[in-house]
N, C-alpha and C positions, 0 to 999 in steps of 0.2 A: 567483448561486452564488459563494461565496467560494473563493479559491485560497490554499492554505497550502503554503509550502515548508518541508520538514522534513528534518533530518539523521537518518541511521540510528540514531544513539545516543539520539534522543529519540522513537523510534517507540512508539506505544501498541500494545497487543495488538489493538485494533480495526483499525488500519492494517496491522499485520503479517498479520492474518487475510486482509485484502483483497489484500495483495501475494501471499501464498502461493496463494490461490485463483486470482488473475488470471495469475500467472506460476509455475505448479507446477514447471516444468522450468527456471526461471530466465528472465530477460529476454533478448531478442535485440537486435541493433543497431537494428532497425526500431522497437523499443519506446522507444528513448531520445530524449528531448526535450532540446534545447540552447537556452538562453536567457541573457540578461544579467541579473544581479541589480542591486540599487540601487547597488552599488559599481562597476558596470561590468565585473564579472568574469563570465566564461563559466561556466555551471553546467550539468551534465548530470544529468538526473533521469528517473525513470519515474513514470507517472501512475496513480493509482487514485481512484475517485470514490464518494462516498456521495450521497444525494439532494441535500444542500445544500452539500457541500464537495468540491473537487478538491484532492487531496494530490499535490504534486510532491515525491517522495522523492529526495533527492540520492544519486547513485550513488557508491559506493566499493567497494573490495575487501571491506570489512567488511559491507556491506549484504547481499551474496549469502551470506556466511557466516552472518550473523544469521538470514536467511530460512531457510536450510537447517537450522540448529540448532532454530529455532522449529518448523519443519515436522516434524522428527524427534521433538521433545518432545511435540507435540500431534498425535495421529493425525488423518487427514483427516476422519473423522466428527465429531470435536470441533470442528474448524475450520468445517465446514459448518453445524453447530448454532449456533456463535457468529455466523456471517454471517447466518443466518436471524433470530437474536435481534436483531442490529443492524438488520436491515431492518424488522422489526416495530416496534422502538422508533422508528425514523425514518419510519415509515409508508411505506416503500418497497413493501412487499407487504401484501396483506390477509390476515389470519389467518382461516382457515375454521373 
């Protein structure tokens, strides 16, 4: 499984959908991972996964704001549909 570190400013709609579904009320202290990047800097991130990729999304004040705005712009039903489409494309679930 590949691991991708991504900044909030470079999030795709797919990753935003996963974040909003996994953390509908925002993330908590227990959800935060801390690690050192290649430059030796401490990075704080939250994790979301697809079948083949683990995304570590860097935490910032702007991340929560972007998640909130995205959630408001897309109602929950649309986000659930998008997640199901992503899962089908990635063969995470079988379509009946």
